[in-house]
N, C-alpha and C positions, 0 to 999 in steps of 0.2 A: 499142438499144432504140427505139421511135420510140413520141415520145409521142400518144395523138390529142386532141384539139381540145377544150379547155376552155374555160369562162367566165374572159374574163380577170379578172385577178387585181384587188382591192381597189383605188381609186381611193387618188394620193397623197394624203399629210397639205394640197397645197398648192389639191387637186382637194376635200378636202373638203368640205361645207356650213362655215359655221362659226360662222353667225347661230346664235341659239338658238331655239328651236320658240317659237313663236305663240302663247298658248292659244287655241282658238278653239273647244277641242270638249271631251267629257271625255278621250277618245283623246287629244290636245295636251294634256293634265294628266299623265297616262301621264307620255310622254314628257318633259315639261316637266321633274315629277320625279325620274327618274332622271337629267336632266342634270343639276338641281342636286345632287343626290347624286353627281355627279363622279363617273356611269360613263361609261366611254367604249368597251366591247364588248358585245355579249350573241348570246346562243344559241338558234336554233328555230328554229322549224319553222311554216309559211303554214300557215291555213285558217279557213274561214269565217266563226270567231265570235270572232277577233281583227284578221280583218283591217283596222277601220277604225284600228288602234294601229299595224299593219303602216303605216297608208299616215301616217298621223301621224310618224312612223322617216323614214318617203322624205326629207323633209327635215332632219332632226340629223345634224352632227354625229358620234352615237353609231357603231359600227359596228355591222353585224351578219354574224353567222359562219350561215349559213344550214344546220342542221346534215341528215345524213340519216335519222334517225331520233330523235324527240324523245326516248329513254332518251338518246339520245349529247349531246342540248340540255344534258339537266340531270348528265350525267357532267360534261362540258366546265364549264359555268359552276362547278360541284365543284370542280373541280382548280383553273379561273383563281380563286377564292375561296382555296386551300389557298396557291398559291402570293403573292398574291398579300396576301393574309388581308383584303380585304377582300370585298362578298359578288358573288358571281358569280350574273348573269340568263339566265335561261334563260325562254322567250317559249310558246304550243304554244294552242291552241286549241282546242272544249271536248271535251267525248264524247271519244271515243278519244285525241288529241292527249292531254289533260288525262289520261289514265289511264296512258296509255305514260311520264309520269314522273314516274310513282309510286318505279320501283325507286329512282330518282335522287334522288328528295326523302327517302325512306325510308334510302339511303345517307346520304348529308349529315345527316340526322339521329340516326342511329346515332354519325355519327362526329365529332358541334357543328362541322357545318364551316357556315361564314358561304354564302347563298344565297337569293334571290327568285325564285320563277314567278310568273309569269303568266300565269293563261290567259282563253283565252275563255269567253263562254256564252252560251247563249242568252236572248235579250232575255227582264226579269223580267217579263213577261205570259206567258210563256210555261215559266214554272219549272214543275217538277211535273207538266209534262202529258205527261212523256214525249216532246217534243221533239226535229227529228233532231239528233242528235250529242249529245245532252243528258245530264248525271250529274250527280250528286252528288257537286262535287268537294269542295267545301266538308267532308261530309260525309266522305267518305273521306281527306281529306291528317289531318283534324283530331289523331287521331290520333302523324301521323308530322311533324308540323309542329312550332314551337317555338309560332305560332302565324297564322292563319287569319281570312281578310276577304271580305265578298261586299261586293262594293262595288253602293251601291243610290242615290247621287246623284250625280251629273256635277261638283257644286260643290264636292265635298269629295274626289273620287276621287283624285288631287294630293296630296294631304296623306293618305290612305291608302296609297299606294305607297311616301310619303316614312319612315313611322310602319313599310312592314314593313321597309323596309333598312334604316333606323334599328336597330332591335329586333333582325334577322340577326346583323347585328357586336358588338353590345353584350353586358354578361356572358358569360355562357356560350353560344358563337353556333350559330349552327341555322340552319333554312331556312323561310321563311314564306311563304306564299302567296297571293294577291292574285288575285281571282273580278270578272273583269271580262265583264258582262252588254251585251251586242250594243248595247241602247239604250240606257244608260248609256255607252261611248265613243263612239256617233252622236251624242249632245246637244249641243247648244250652249249653253257657256258659255264668259266669259272671264276666270275664277276662276282668277289665277296661284300655282298650289301655295305653300303658306308652307314653309320649312328643314325638313327630316327632323328628327326630333324622337322623344323616346320618351315612350308610354304617361306620364300622372302617374303608375299604379303602380307602376313597372318602375322598383327603382332597385337593382341589387344592391350585395351588399357592395364594399368595397376591403378596407378594414382589420380585421384578426382582435384578437379580442378579445387587449385587452395580459395579464390575468389569465394565460390558458390559454398567450401567449405564451410570458410568462415560464415558465412549466412546463414547457415544450416542447424550448426550450434546456436549462434548469436538466437537463433527463430527458437530453441530447441529450451533456451535458459531462459525466454520468457515464458513457454510452456507454462498452460495451469492445470492441461489434463493431457498430458504423455503419451503415445502407447510406439512400443516397439513391436513394426509385425513383420517377424521373422519365416523366410524362403526356403524353398529347396536347396538356392542360392548358398544359402549359410552353411550348409552341410559338406557341397558338393565341390567349396571355395577353401573347405579346413579351420573355417571360419566362427565354431561353435564356441571355443572357447573364448575369442576376445569375443565377443557375442553375448555369453555370462559374465563374465567381466565387466565390460559395459556397463551390463542392464543392473547389474548388481552393485558396482558403486557410486551410479547415478540415478536408483531407487526408479525404476522407469518401466511397468509392468508390459512383461511379453504377450503379445501373441503367436499364434504360430499360424501357417497354411499344412494342408496338409500332406504335403513335400518336406515340409518343414519340421514335420513331428521327430524330436529328441533334439533339437537345437538347444531344447532351451529344458532344462528340468521339471519336470510337471510336478514333482512335490514341493518346488518352494513355490513361497506366497506369494513371490510374482510372477509366478506362472496364469495364463487363461488358458491356455491351450490354444486349440485347435476354433479358428470362426468358419465360417461360410455357410451350406444349405444345411452339415448336420453338426455344426459346429456346437461350442458349447454357448448355453444362453447370458453368462458372463462375455465370454469374448463377442460376440457380435455389439453386446452394449459398450462395453469397452470400443471396440470400433465406431462406432454410430455415434457417440458422444464426444468424440477425443478433440482434442483439437490442433492438438497437434502426431501425425506419424509422420515414421525411420521404417522407411517399409525396407527388407534387403534380400536380395535376391528371390522374385517374385513376378511373376509376369502377368500379378490382373489376371484369372482366369474369371470366370462366368459361378465356377460355384465356391467360389470363392466371395466376390461381389456384390453376388446378385442381382437386384438394378445400380446401373453406375451410376445415376441420380443421387439416389440414397447412401451414397455408401462413404464414409466418412466425411458428410455433406460443409463441417465445418472448421475440416480439419485442413493446416499446412500439412504440405508433404515435399517430405524427404524424400527417395527414392534411391538407392545404392544398386547397382548394376553393373555386373560386365559385359552384356551386351547390349552396344547403343540401342536395337531396335525395339526394349523392351521398355524402352526408358519413352513415358509420356504415349504409352501403343493403346489402350486400354485405360489408363487411369492419368490425367497431368501431370505434371509430378513442379511443384513451385523451385521445390530443388533437386535439378538433375546431378545425381554424382555417378558417370562417368566411373567403374574401377575394381578389382578387387576386391572384396568383403571385409576381408583379414587386416586389409592395407587400409580402403578407407575407415573406419570404425576405430583405425588406430587414428589417422588423421584429424578422425571428429573426436577425440577421447581429447587429445591435447589443445584442440581451443575452448576446450568448456573448462569455466572455470567454477564448477561447484555444480549443485545440484538441482533443476529443476524443483521451485517449491510449489507441491502437487501432494500435499502430505493429504488435505483436502479429497482428494482424486485416489488418491493409494485407497484411500478410506471407504470411497466409493464402488473399486472394485471388491473389497472384498466382502462388501454387502452383494452386490450382485452377486459373486460367488454363494451364500448362505441364502440368496431369495429365488434362484435356478437351478441347485445342485443336481446334478449326475446322479438321476436316480430311476428306480425304478420298480413298478409294484409286482409282488411276487409271493408264493403261497409254497408254503416247502414241500406240501401236498399236490400243488396241482401244479400246470405241465411247465414242464422244465424251461425257464428261463435264460439265450442265449448269452444273456446280460455275465450271471451270472457266472455259467462255464468262463467267459474270459476272464474274471476276478481273481475265478481259482486258479486257472495256467498262472496267469501273474504271480500270481500270491506265493502258489507251488515251485516257481522256475528263479531262477537267479539273474540280476536284476540287468545284466548284459546278454539275456536271450533275445537274437532274433526273433522278431515274425513279421509272419512274409504272410497276404493273401493273395486270393481272386477280388470280383468284385460283386455288389449286390451288399445287400444288408452283415450282414456275415462282417464285410468288409469296411463298414460304419461302426457295427460292433466293437472290432478289432481295438479302431483305432479310440473311439473314446473309452473302453473301459478298462485298459490296460493305461499304466502309469509309463511312460516313456521318461526313464532320465538320462539318454548319454542319441549321438548320433549315429546311426548307419547301424541304428535296432529297426526299423517300421524300412521294410522291404514290399511295397504295391506298385500295383500300375495305378500314376493319378490322371494325366490329361487324355488319356487313349482309353481308360475304365474294362483292359480287356480283361473281361470273365478265361475263366485258366489260367492264369497268371501264378496262382500262389505254390502248386506244386513244381513246376518246371526251377520258378524262383527258389523253390526249402530242396533244391538238389543243388545247385548253384550257390546259396549263400551255403550252407553246409560244407561244400568241398573247398570255400575261400575261409572259413572260421572254424574247422572239421570240433577245436575243442570246444566252440561254444554249444548252446541247450538252440535249435532251431523248431519255431511250431509254425505250422501255418492253419493257422484259419479259412475255412474254404465253406463254401455253400454246395448244396447235392446238383444244384443245374453247372457251376462253376467245375465242380470236382470233373463231372461228365467228360467233358470239354478233352482231361486232357490227362488221365486216370491209368492212363497208358506210364506217365514217369513213374508207377510205382512200377513196372521192369527193372527201369532203372538204380531206383531206389535201393533198390534187392540187390541188385547183380552187386553196383556198389558197396555196398553194407553199408548203405549211409544211417546216422542216427538222430534222423526225424520223426514228428509228430504232427500228423495231419489231426485239425480236429474238425469235422465236419457236423455244420449248425448244419440238420435237414430238415426244413419245415415241407418237405415234396413240394415246390414251385421253386420260379425263376420269384425271389422275393422284395423283392424291392420294385419289381416289374407289376408286383399284383399288389404293391402297400398303394401305388400311385394308381393304377384303375381302380383302386376302393376310394381316394380319394377325388379323382377329377375323371371318371368314365363310368359313374357312376354303378361301379361294383362289376361292371363285367368283365370276366379275365378271360379275357384271347388270348388262348397260347400262351398264357401263364401259371398252370397249376398243372403236375406232374403227376396225371393216375396209376400210374407206376415207375416205381425206382427201382432200384437191385437194393440188396441188404448189403452194404457198402464194409461193415467189419467179414461179410464172408468174402467179397471181390478181393479186400485186404489179403484175405488168405490163401486165396487162387494166384498169386502172386510168389505169394513163398514171405509178406507180409503177416504182423501181427494186430488182430481184427481183437477190435470193442464196440460193445454197442451199449448204451445208455439211456434211460429214461426218465429217471425222479432224480433228485437234488442230492439224495442222499447217495445215491450212486458215481457222484461226477468227485470229490476228492479223491477219491478211494482209487478211481479208475486212474484217471491222470496221474498220479504216484506209480500207478505199474504199469501207465504206459510208457513215461520218461526212464525208469526203472528199467527198460527192456533195451535189449544191443538189436542195434536195426529199426526201418522202419515199421510203426506202431500208425493203424487207422481208426482212431474215435466216429463210430454214428452217433451223435448226438441226434436223437430224433428232439425236435423243439417245439415249444408253443409254434402251430402253425400261424396265428393270429395277430403275433409277435408285430410290429415294426421301429422304425428307426425314429427318435425324436432326441431334440428338437431338433424343426427340419423347418426352413427358407424354400417355401416354392419357388419356380424355375421364374429370376427375373424379378423377386422379391426385394422388398425390405427386410436386411437381415436384423436389426432392430424389432420388428415387425415376429419372431421368431415362432410359430405354433409346437407346441408341448402334447401336441393329440391329434386328433381327426379332424373334429369339430373345431377349430381355428384355422385349419387351414381357410 
């Protein structure tokens, strides 16, 4: 393969500027605030109204990754935040630049991911006059951010950026936006921003009410069928170690939500894995039949619960969450435990006098694992099965490999057939369900963890939405592997059409798609194509051993579907294992 000329890689550490930014303008104050917050990398796309900020960035030690599209910048920043636990930063200009960030901001908001978006804006005197590339960024982003700011003073703009950063990572994480009018960033000021700090009005709870903790602990001691439901908040709150110790010490089976994947090692005998619409049969049986549910850091979304009335119907519910808005929002909590996940688990542990008497329950959970295994039918000489592809990747990569995905059937196979043993190794779009998330997320994840393997599972439909990110991966010389599970369709839509729309495939199948291996090569990446099971292992090994980005176009069985499956609003305990059971 001939690699086309690309931009030079970013300068080495010794070539990078080492001096902090000198504040002489509002734009310089913005960059100084990022430096003061410890930011080392930002993702963005240049443009007119954000140019003063980029000019200040020119002399900063902060690394800038130029993305191919602003949506990709937001997703890359999102993934960077998921992997590091610190806010990812994205930049865009006004108007279309800001609106192109919206999907990524909304995605981060739904999944409580720490992110700061810095958007250019027309000069303050032109705001509201329909100036060139003007849009009401504050108005558009208000419903999908933790907070947003319109910077109207060059002397305080750095403080505002610092506050936005601190707020994005504190309490329940989430995205923040700072809108930066061009006259403010161009204006002269020598005021250096203060250290990032939270607004005086923001004080998230840490410890839960001791009386409620005591009552919840005593109820757990009495339980005969206890289950822990570990949500994404366990990972966001850095409570995975506490969860593991608590569950193992008290011998309580652990079910996870999809955002909670990796919070408890799936190779442990207490692991029941993911519950919900495409969760394991044994996880859904455990939730349905438990008499005590300790839920941690979950918002009980509809993809998890199915029908509210059939979700854990016989269980007392203790709900740990740092956000009071989530407690009893969808599922009523008998024991509302408002506070930090790790802290409240420690409080509960201190109140417990022993292990719940639940030997028979633990044995039942193991029987469900045997009765409803995660398996699939396949013929070594038949059509290529996507589950097999995921399993082979898992077997051939280190345990700390980071998996990113787009959204669709491939996302479900990636979470179902990979064994996750560590937090922050599963990076996906959960609440918003954003197709195209996988490749820019892989870019952000690899830059966040350059010494770890990064594998992106994508579908052909999802990959086509953000494939231009390959230009970024090649330019930045990122060693990532993209596995396209290609069924020539928007597979999840096609599956639902078969199940609920009498097989009427309206706008779900692709009569023509590009050869993704050749497309990869046109960008300067390495491309492979696989059609048979006996080609999978050797091709994965070749891709992983290749320096730089690789794309493997896996031509999978177009009729393969995702099971188990609970119909929308259905009973999790009545999951289907095939279409005729729906």
